[in-house]
GUMILO-486479 format. One record per atom (N, C-alpha, C): x, y, z. Coordinates in steps of 0.05 Angstrom, whole numbers, plus 32768, in hexadecimal, padded with zeros to 4 digits. Example, Ala and Ser with C-alpha at 12.3 -4.5 7.8 and 13.67 -1.06 7.14 Angstrom:
BEGIN
81087F8E809C/80F67FA6809C/81087FBE809C/81017FD3808E/81117FEB808F/81028001809D/
This chain:
BEGIN
80AA7E7F8111/80937E91810F/80987EA98121/808E7EC08118/80907ED98128/80827ED58142/808C7EE18157/80807EDF8171/80667EF08172/80507EE28178/80367EEF8178/80287EE98193/801D7EFE819F/800E7EFB81B8/7FF17F0281B2/7FDF7EF181B9/7FC27EF581B3/7FB27EF781CD/7FA17F0B81CE/7F8E7F0E81E4/7F727F0E81D8/7F617EFB81DF/7F467EF981D5/7F337EFA81ED/7F247F1081F0/7F137F138208/7EFD7EFF8209/7EF67EF281F2/7EE07EDF81F2/7EE87EC58200/7F017EC38208/7F0A7EAB8217/7F047EAD8235/7EF97EC4823E/7EF17EC7825A/7ED47ECF825B/7EC87ECD8273/7EAC7ED58276/7EA77EF2826E/7E8F7EF88265/7E887F13825B/7E8F7F298270/7E8B7F248289/7E8F7F38829E/7EAD7F3F82A1/7EBF7F2E8298/7EDB7F32829B/7EE97F3D8282/7EDA7F3F826C/7EE67F458252/7EF17F618250/7EE37F75825A/7EEC7F918256/7F057F968267/7F067F8B827F/7F1F7F8E828F/7F367F818282/7F327F6A8276/7F477F5C8267/7F517F6D8250/7F3F7F7A8243/7F467F8C822C/7F577FA48235/7F4E7FB0824B/7F5E7FC78255/7F7A7FBF825C/7F7D7FA88267/7F987F9F826F/7FA87F998255/7F9C7F8D8241/7FAA7F878228/7FB37FA0821A/7FA27FB58219/7FAA7FCE820C/7FC17FDB821B/7FC07FDB8235/7FD57FE78245/7FF07FD98241/7FF07FBF823E/80097FB0823A/80137FB2821D/80007FB4820A/80087FB581EE/80127FD181E6/80077FE681F1/800E800181E9/801280138202/7FFC801E820C/7FFD802F8224/7FE280308231/7FE08034824B/7FC680348258/7FB4804B824E/7F9B8044824A/7F8680588242/7F6E80558254/7F60806B8256/7F45806A8263/7F318066824D/7F25804E824C/7F1480468236/7EF78044823E/7EE5804E822D/7EC8804C8231/7EBC803E8219/7EA9802C821E/7E9B801F8208/7E7F80178212/7E6C801A8200/7E5180118206/7E4F7FF28207/7E647FE581FE/7E657FC881FE/7E767FBC8214/7E7C7FCC8228/7E8D7FC3823E/7E827FAB824D/7E687FA8824D/7E5C7F92825C/7E627F77824F/7E697F778235/7E6F7F5F8226/7E827F668210/7E9B7F6B8216/7EAE7F778204/7EBD7F6181F5/7EB27F5981DE/7EBE7F4381CE/7ED37F5081BC/7EEC7F4B81C2/7F027F5881B4/7F1A7F4681B2/7F2C7F4D819F/7F447F3C819B/7F5B7F4E8194/7F727F48819E/7F8B7F568197/7FA17F428192/7FB07F46817D/7FC77F368177/7FE07F488175/7FF47F418183/800C7F528185/80247F438179/80317F4F8165/80487F438158/80607F55815D/80757F498168/808D7F58816E/80A07F578156/80A87F6E814D/80BB7F708136/80D37F80813E/80E47F75814F/80FC7F838157/80F57F9D8164/80FC7FB48156/80F87FCE8162/80DB7FD78164/80C97FCB8154/80AD7FD48154/809B7FBD815B/80827FC48160/806D7FB18167/80557FB68155/804A7FA18149/80327FA38138/801B7F968146/80057FA58149/7FEE7F9B8158/7FD67F9B8146/7FC97F848146/7FB07F808136/7F987F808149/7F877F948147/7F717F98815A/7F567F92814C/7F447F85815C/7F287F838155/7F187F88816E/7F057F9B816E/7EF77FA38187/7EDD7FB18181/7ECA7FB18194/7EB27FC18190/7EB87FDF8191/7EA57FEF818A/7EA9800C818A/7EB2801681A6/7EC4802981A7/7ECE803281C1/7ED9804E81BE/7EDE805B81D5/7EEC807481D7/7F02807181EC/7F1A807B81E6/7F30807981F9/7F3E809381FD/7F4780988215/7F5580B1821B/7F6E80AA822C/7F8480B58223/7F9D80B48233/7F9F80CF8241/7F9780CE825A/7F9580E78269/7FB080F18272/7FB3810B8279/7FCD81158283/7FD78105829B/7FC480FC82AC/7FCC80EC82C3/7FD880D282BA/7FCB80C482A7/7FD780AB829D/7FF280AF8290/7FF480C68281/800D80CC8274/802480D18288/801D80DD829F/803180E282B3/803980C882C1/802680B682C5/802B809E82D3/803B808982C3/8037808982A9/804580778297/804B8084827D/806480888276/806C8095825E/807E8082824E/80728071823D/8082805D8230/809380668219/809280818212/80A2808C81FC/809E807D81E2/8085807D81D9/807E806F81C0/806E808181AE/8071807C8194/805E80878180/804B80728178/8033807A816F/801F80688166/8018806F8149/801A805B8137/8012805E811B/7FFB804A8117/7FE380558114/7FCB80448113/7FBE804480F8/7FB6802C80EE/7FA9802980D5/7F8D801F80DA/7F78802E80D1/7F5D802580D4/7F56801180BF/7F4B7FFA80C6/7F437FE580B3/7F257FE680AF/7F167FE480C4/7EF87FE580C2/7EEE7FF980D7/7ED9800780CF/7ECD801B80E1/7ED9803780DD/7ED0804980ED/7ED9806580EB/7EE8806C8105/7EFE80798102/7F0F80808119/7F13809E811B/7F1D80A68132/7F2380C28138/7F3980C2814D/7F4980D7814C/7F5E80DB8160/7F6380F88165/7F6C80FF817D/7F71811B8184/7F8A811C8196/7F9A81318192/7FB1813681A3/7FBA815381A0/7FC2815F81B5/7FCD817A81B6/7FBC818E81A7/7FA1818C81AB/7F8F819F819F/7F8781998182/7F9281848176/7F8B817D815B/7F7B8163815B/7F6B815F8146/7F5B81468144/7F57813F8127/7F5281268122/7F4D811C8107/7F3981058108/7F29810380F3/7F1680ED80F0/7F2080DD80D7/7F2180C380D9/7F2B80B380C3/7F1B809A80BF/7F1C809180A6/7F0E8079809E/7F2080638097/7F16804D808B/7F2680368084/7F3D803D8071/7F54802F8075/7F6D80338066/7F79804F8069/7F74805B8080/7F8280748086/7F938070809F/7FAA807D809F/7FBD807B80B5/7FBD809580C6/7FC2809180DF/7FC580A980F1/7FDC80A48103/7FEA80B9810A/800380B78119/800280CA8131/800980C08148/800980D28160/801D80C78175/802280D88188/803580D1819E/802580C181B3/802980A781B4/801A809681C6/8020809A81E3/803680A881E9/803C80AB8206/802F80C48211/802780D78200/801C80F0820A/7FFD80EE820B/7FF081018218/7FD381008219/7FC7810181FD/7FB280F181F8/7FA580F081DE/7F8A80E381E2/7F7980E581CE/7F6080D781CE/7F5B80C881B4/7F4D80B281B5/7F4780A2819E/7F2A8099819F/7F1E80958188/7F03808B8186/7F018079816D/7EF480628170/7EF180518159/7ED68044815A/7EC680498145/7EAB803F8143/7EAA8029812E/7E9F80128134/7E9B7FFD8121/7E868003810D/7E827FF280FA/7E6D7FF680E6/7E517FF280F2/7E3D7FFA80E3/7E217FF880EC/7E1D80048107/7E26801E8109/7E22802D8122/7E2F801F813A/7E4580128136/7E548007814D/7E4D7FEB8154/7E3A7FDE8145/7E337FC3814C/7E487FAF8142/7E557FB5812B/7E6A7FA48120/7E857FAD812C/7E987F9A812F/7EB17FA2813B/7EC27FB5812A/7ED17FC58137/7EE57FD68129/7EFF7FC68127/7F0F7FCC8113/7F287FBE810F/7F3E7FD28108/7F557FCE8113/7F6C7FDF810D/7F867FD08111/7F9B7FDA8103/7FB67FCF8107/7FC77FE68110/7FD67FE38125/7FE67FF88131/80037FF08133/80148003812C/80317FFF8130/803A80108147/80468004815B/805180128172/806F8016816D/8078802F816C/809480358165/80A18045817B/80B6803B8187/80C4804B819C/80CE80658191/80CD807A81A1/80D780948199/80F48092818D/81048083819B/812180818193/812580728179/81108063816F/811480538157/81118063813E/81018079813F/80FD80898127/8114809D8123/811F809E810B/813680B08106/812D80CD8100/811880D5810D/810D80F08109/810A80FD8125/811381158129/811181218144/80F48127814C/80ED81238165/80D18127816E/80C581428167/80D581578168/80C981718163/80C281748145/80D081658134/80C881658117/80AF81558112/80AA81418123/80938130811F/8079813C8129/807B814F813C/806381598149/804E81638136/80548170811F/803F8179810D/802E81638101/8038814A8102/802A813380F7/80168126810A/8018812D8123/800781208137/7FEA81238130/7FDB810C8130/7FBF81098129/7FB88115810D/7FCB811680FB/7FC5811D80E0/7FBF810480D0/7FAC810580BE/7FA480EE80AD/7FB980EA8097/7FBF80D18091/7FD180CA807B/7FC480B3806C/7FC680B48051/7FBA80A08040/7FC980858042/7FBA80708044/7FC680558044/7FC280488029/7FBA80578014/7FB5804B7FFA/7FC780577FE4/7FD980697FEB/7FEA80767FD7/800780757FE0/801980727FCC/803580757FD1/804080647FE7/805280707FF7/805E8061800E/804980598022/803480698025/801F80628038/801180488031/800E80438016/8002802A800D/801480128013/802E8017800F/804180018014/80437FFB8032/804380108042/8043800C805F/802A7FFE8069/80138005805D/7FFA7FF88064/7FFB7FDB805F/80047FD38047/80057FB78040/801A7FA88051/802F7FB58058/80437FA9806A/80357FA28085/80287FB68091/801B7FB280AB/80057F9C80A9/7FF57F9C8094/7FE07F888091/7FEC7F6C808E/80017F6A807E/800E7F50807A/80197F458094/80277F5580A3/80327F4C80BD/801C7F4580D0/80077F5680D2/7FF27F5280E5/7FE27F3980DF/7FDD7F3480C6/7FCB7F1E80BF/7FD97F0380BB/7FF37F0580B3/80017EEC80AD/801D7EEA80BA/801F7EEE80D4/80397EEC80E1/80457ED080DF/80347EBC80DB/803E7EA180D9/804F7E9C80C0/804E7EAE80AD/805E7EAA8095/807B7EB28098/80837EBC80AF/809E7EC680B2/80AB7EB880CA/80C57EB580C8/80D57EA980DE/80DB7EBD80F4/80DF7EB3810C/80E57EC48122/80FE7ED4811D/81117EC8810E/812A7ED68108/81267EED80F5/810F7EEF80E8/81097F0680D6/81007F1F80E4/80FA7F1C80FE/80EC7F32810C/80FB7F4D810B/81157F4C8111/81247F668111/81257F7280F6/81297F6280E1/812B7F6D80C6/810F7F7880BD/80FA7F6A80C3/80DF7F7380BD/80D97F8D80CC/80E17F8F80E5/80DE7FA780F4/80EC7FBF80E7/81047FB980DD/81147FCE80CF/81067FD880B6/80FA7FC580A7/80EB7FCC808F/80D37FDE8096/80C47FD680AB/80AE7FE780B4/80B6800380BD/80CC800480CB/80D7801E80D4/80DF803080BC/80EC802380A8/80F480338090/80DB803E8082/80C7802D807E/80AF80378070/80A1804D8080/809E8049809B/8091805D80AB/80A1807780AB/80BC807680AD/80CC808E80AE/80CA809D8094/80CB808E807D/80C9809C8063/80AE80A8805F/8098809A8067/807E80A68064/807B80BF8075/808480BE808E/808280D6809F/809380ED8094/80AB80E6808A/80BC80FB807F/80AF81098068/80A180FA8057/809481068040/807C81178048/806E810E805C/8057811F8066/806181388074/80798137807D/808581508089/809081628073/80908158805A/809C81688044/80B9816E804C/80C6815B805A/80E181608063/80F081458062/80F1813A804A/80FE81208046/811B8120804E/81278138804E/8143813A8056/814781328073/813181338082/8133812B809E/8136810D80A1/813080FE808C/813380E1808D/814E80D98083/815E80CA8092/817880C2808A/817880B4806F/818E80B8805F/818F80AD8044/818C808F8043/819880818056/819680648056/8179805B805B/816A8069806C/814E80628071/813E80658057/8143807C8049/813480808030/813C806C801B/81568064801B/815E80508007/81508035800C/8150802C8025/81438013802B/812580148025/8118802A802B/80FB802C8026/80F6802B8008/810780387FF8/810480377FDB/8109801C7FD0/811D800D7FDB/81217FF27FD3/81087FE17FD8/80FC7FE47FEF/80E37FD57FF5/80CE7FDC7FE1/80CB7FF57FDA/80B77FFE7FC6/80BD7FF27FAB/80D67FF17FA3/80DE7FE67F89/80D87FC87F89/80DF7FBA7F9E/80DA7F9D7F9F/80BC7F977F9C/80AB7FA77FAA/808E7FA37FA8/80847FA87F8C/808F7FBC7F7F/80887FC27F63/808F7FAB7F51/80A77FA07F54/80B07F8A7F43/809D7F727F47/80957F6C7F60/80847F557F65/80697F597F58/805E7F727F58/80447F777F4C/80457F747F2E/805C7F797F21/805E7F787F04/806F7F627EFA/80727F4D7F0A/80857F377F03/807D7F297EE9/80637F277EE3/805A7F197ECB/805D7F297EB2/80647F427EB4/80677F537E9C/80837F4E7E90/80837F437E78/809C7F3B7E6B/80AE7F547E65/80A27F6B7E64/80B27F847E5F/80BF7F8F7E78/80BA7F837E8F/80C57F8D7EA8/80E47F8C7EA6/80F17FA27EAB/810E7FA37EAA/81177FB87EBE/81317FB97EC4/813B7FCE7ED5/81347FEA7ECC/81347FEF7EB2/812D800A7EA8/811080107EAD/80FE7FFC7EA9/80E280007EAF/80DE80067ECD/80EC7FF87EDE/80E97FFC7EFB/80F380187F02/810A80207EF6/8115803B7EFC/810180507EF3/80F6804E7EDB/80E280627ED1/80CA80637EE3/80C1804C7EED/80A9804C7EFE/80AD805A7F19/80C6805C7F21/80CD80697F3B/80DB80847F37/80DB808D7F1E/80E580A87F18/810280AC7F21/811280977F1C/812E80997F21/813D80907F08/815680977F06/8166808D7EEF/816E80707EF3/817580637EDD/817E80477EDF/819780457EF0/81A980587EEE/81C180587EFE/81BA805A7F1B/81A7806B7F22/819F806E7F3E/819380547F49/818280477F38/8176802D7F40/818C80187F46/81A080177F34/81B680037F39/81C5800A7F53/81CA80247F58/81D8802C7F71/81C780247F89/81AD80277F86/819A80217F9C/819D80047FA5/81A37FF27F92/81A57FD57F97/81C17FCC7F9D/81D47FDE7F9E/81F07FD67FA3/81F47FC97FBE/81E37FD17FD2/81E67FC57FED/81D47FAD7FF0/81C57FA57FDB/81B47F8E7FDD/81C37F757FD4/81B67F5E7FD7/81C37F447FD1/81C37F3E7FB3/81B47F4D7FA3/81B27F487F87/81AD7F627F78/81B37F627F5E/81AD7F797F4D/818F7F797F47/81857F8F7F3B/81697F907F34/81627F7A7F20/81727F777F0B/816D7F637EF7/816C7F477F03/81807F407F14/81817F257F1F/816A7F217F33/81617F367F41/814B7F347F53/81317F2D7F43/812D7F3A7F2C/81167F347F1C/81177F177F12/812F7F0F7F08/81327EF47EFD/812E7EDF7F13/813A7EE37F2A/81387ECF7F40/811C7ECD7F4A/810E7EE47F4C/80F27EE37F55/80E07ED57F41/80E57EDA7F27/80D57ECC7F12/80DA7EAE7F13/80F37EA67F16/80FA7E8A7F17/80ED7E7D7F30/80ED7E8B7F46/80E17E807F5F/80C47E7B7F5B/80B67E8E7F4E/80997E8A7F48/80957E737F35/80A67E707F20/80A47E5A7F0D/80A87E407F1C/80BC7E3E7F2D/80C17E257F3C/80A97E1D7F4C/809D7E317F5A/80867E2C7F6A/806F7E207F59/806A7E2C7F42/80537E237F31/805A7E087F24/80737E047F1D/807A7DEA7F11/80777DD37F25/807B7DD97F3E/80797DC47F53/805D7DC07F5D/804A7DD17F55/802F7DD17F5F/801F7DBA7F51/80167DA67F60/80077D907F53/7FEE7D9A7F44/7FE27DB07F4E/7FCA7DBA7F42/7FCF7DC77F27/7FE97DCC7F20/7FEF7DD97F07/7FFE7DC67EF4/7FFD7DAC7EFA/800B7D987EE9/80017D997ECC/7FE87DA07EC8/7FDD7DA07EAD/7FE47DB87E9D/7FF07DCC7EAA/7FF87DE47E9B/80137DE17E8E/80167DE87E74/80307DE57E67/80457DF67E75/805E7DEC7E73/80747DFA7E7F/80767E167E73/80727E197E59/80737E327E4B/805F7E467E56/80477E3D7E5D/80337E4F7E68/803B7E5A7E84/80487E497E94/80517E517EAE/80687E667EAB/807A7E607E99/808F7E747E94/80857E8F7E8B/80717E8E7E78/80667EA77E6E/80577EB67E84/804B7EA87E97/803C7EB57EAC/804F7EC67EBD/80687EBD7EC0/807B7ECB7ED1/80917EDA7EC2/808A7EE37EA9/809C7EF57E9B/80B07EE87E88/80AC7ECE7E82/80BE7EC07E6F/80AD7EB77E57/80A57EC97E45/80927EC27E2F/80A07EB07E1A/80BA7EB27E17/80C97EA27E03/80D17E877E0F/80C77E717E03/80CB7E577E0F/80E97E507E10/80F87E567DFA/81147E4F7DFA/81247E5F7E0E/811D7E797E11/812B7E8A7E24/81257E807E41/810C7E797E46/81057E6F7E61/81157E567E67/81177E447E54/81257E2B7E58/81437E307E5E/814F7E437E4F/816C7E497E53/81717E557E6F/81607E697E77/81637E767E91/815F7E627EA7/814A7E517EA5/81447E3E7EBA/815B7E297EBC/81657E1F7EA5/817A7E0B7EA5/81947E177EB1/819A7E307EAB/81B27E3D7EB6/81B07E3F7ED4/81987E447EDF/81957E487EFC/81947E2D7F0A/81887E187EFD/81837DFF7F0C/81907DE67F01/819E7DE97EEA/81AC7DD27EDF/819B7DC07ECE/81817DC37ECF/816F7DB47EBD/81597DC77EB3/814C7DBF7E9D/81367DCF7E93/811D7DCE7EA4/810A7DE07EA0/80F27DE17EB1/80E17DC77EAF/80E07DBA7E98/80D07DA27E96/80DC7D8B7EA6/80F77D887EA4/81047D747EB4/81037D7A7ED2/81057D937ED9/81047D9B7EF5/80E87D947F00/80D37D9A7EF1/80B87D947EFA/80B47D767EFE/80BF7D667EEC/80BB7D497EEE/80C97D3E7F07/80DD7D4B7F11/80EC7D407F27/80E37D4A7F42/80CD7D5A7F43/80C47D667F5C/80AF7D557F6A/80B27D4F7F84/809D7D437F93/80877D577F98/806F7D4D7F9F/80587D5F7FA2/805C7D737FB8/806B7D6C7FCD/806E7D7E7FE4/807F7D967FDC/808D7D967FC5/809D7DAD7FBC/808C7DC57FB7/80727DC17FB3/80607DD77FAE/805E7DE97FC6/80667DDF7FDE/80657DEF7FF6/807F7DFD7FFB/80917DFE7FE7/80AB7E0C7FEA/80A67E297FF2/80B77E328004/80B67E4F800C/80C57E5F7FF8/80B97E747FEE/80C67E857FDB/80DD7E957FE8/80F67E917FE2/810C7E9D7FF1/810F7EBB7FEB/81027EC57FD6/81067EE17FD0/80EB7EF07FD2/80D87EE57FE0/80BE7EF27FE2/80C07F0C7FF3/80B07F207FEB/80B07F397FF9/80A07F378013/80A57F488026/80957F4A803E/807A7F568039/80767F628021/805D7F6E801A/80507F5D8005/80367F578009/80277F477FF5/80257F577FDC/80317F4D7FC5/80317F5D7FAD/80167F617FA1/80047F4E7FA6/7FE97F517F9B/7FD97F667FA8/7FE27F6F7FC0/7FD37F847FCE/7FE17F9E7FD0/7FF97FA07FC4/80097FB87FC9/80037FD07FB8/7FEF7FCE7FA7/7FE77FE57F97/7FD87FFA7FA9/
């Protein structure tokens, strides 16, 4: 399981909760001077997940205002960027004379080491908690020079379109379900998050050339994989369809996957077979015909499904199902994406 640190202020007396929160924020990101009308009983929770080069933080807290003053910036300069996603409530941030107001599913990016201000109001005029997911990224980890990034500070970015949507779902999946991943996955997952963030920032700069080719390639591979998972049940899904959906040639798509462990076609086939195996082993689906399960995952032709399955596993799908114990339904999908395909639109 990924390493997760949790701080829940409701585990201590009300009088100690706000101080506990200030300390948690300082250790998770950087010290802030925080004001809240709920300081007398600050019921809040923070979960910190370490992903190699980056840190993903899942926050829930009452309405508050925070300022990183010049004095605090001089005393501690952790050299970090902050990429914050608002989940519930309304947020705002300011830095270097610029400010933005943002709502749910919007991203904001700023230099967490320099002076800045943040405000987050929960629903119902602050009575309900605010929620956000934040990625803490070291300056040295982004392949973009700081002076190029400055125009993006406290600028709003959509978390529902394009790369921003994919990054949003990545952050939400990691923040909400870190138990689904092994500790050994942390560095690779961190690299995926960095690639997505770098590509999104590069596009907002209208200077994609500033993003290294390999970073853009890996980000596009992640985008293609998420697209395939969303459309896996479509029997017409093919490498050409995938290429057209991403406005690249079929040859470019194949080159894109040259550094991967499988071709586009084999990735689609292996993922479909993995989903079929899962459903065939599920006791709750024993009443469903094998043909219906195959059709659900892109194999509408019964004979073709049987041939492909037999070639991969040595037996047909019916015989494979008959030989599976009930606990096989809990099989971990070896080719699952880090992004929940049902939410990646």
